[in-house]
N, C-alpha and C positions, 0 to 999 in steps of 0.2 A: 460508581463502582470502578475500580482499577481492573483493566483487562490487558491481555496480550494477544497479538495476532501474528501469524505468519502468512504473507500474501505473496503471490506470484502473478505477474501480468504477462500475458502472451500475445503479442501483436500478430495478426494474421494478414496474409497476402501483401506483405511489404518486404522489400529487400533491406530496409534500414530499421532494425528492431530497437536500436538505442534511442531514437528520437521519441517514440511512444513511451518507453521505459523512463527516460529522463524527465519527460513532462509529467508523468505519474508521480515520480519521486519528488519533484519540485512542489506538487500540490499537497503531498501528505506531510511534508516537513513543516511543522508549525509548533509554536510554543506549547509546552505541556505534553508533547508526544516525544518519546525516545525512539529514534529510528535507527536500525542497524541493517545496513545493506550487505548481503552476502552474494556469492556468485549465482546461487539458484533461487534465492527468495529474499524477501525483506521482512524483518521482525520489527514490530511496533509495540510499544507499551504506553498506556496512559488511561485517562478517564474514558469510559465507554462513550459518552455523548460526543466528546471531542474526536475520538477515533472514528466513530461511524460518520460524523460530518466530514472528516478529512477523506475517508475512503469513498464516500458518495461523490464529493467534489472532484477528487482525482479521477475516478472512473468516468464520471459524466464529461469531464474536460477531454479526456483522451478519446472516449468512445464517440464523441461528437464528430471527430474527424477520421477516425480509423476503426477497423474491425478488431476487437480485442476480446480475450478471455481473461477474467480475473478469478483466481482461486483464493480462498481465505479460510484459515482455521483459527478459531478464537477460543480463548480460555480465560477463566478467572483464577487458575491454579498453577500457572507456569511462568513465574517471574523471569525476566531476562537476567537477573542476578546483579543488578546495579544498585 
């Protein structure tokens, strides 16, 4: 099933936010997923299995070394329009 998500990663207790965010973005960018980065969140579109794998991998990678909060809103009815 094709789904869409809007996710935001919030690194905690660190002066350098971009390192965790960049690491997270590197892990969710993979074939089959459309990724659109905005100033406040990231929008992702793709097959649900691939998206959930990418999000789990990205979160676990970042969370292994830093305290973070990840918020996600998912839908099967809100295409990115591509």
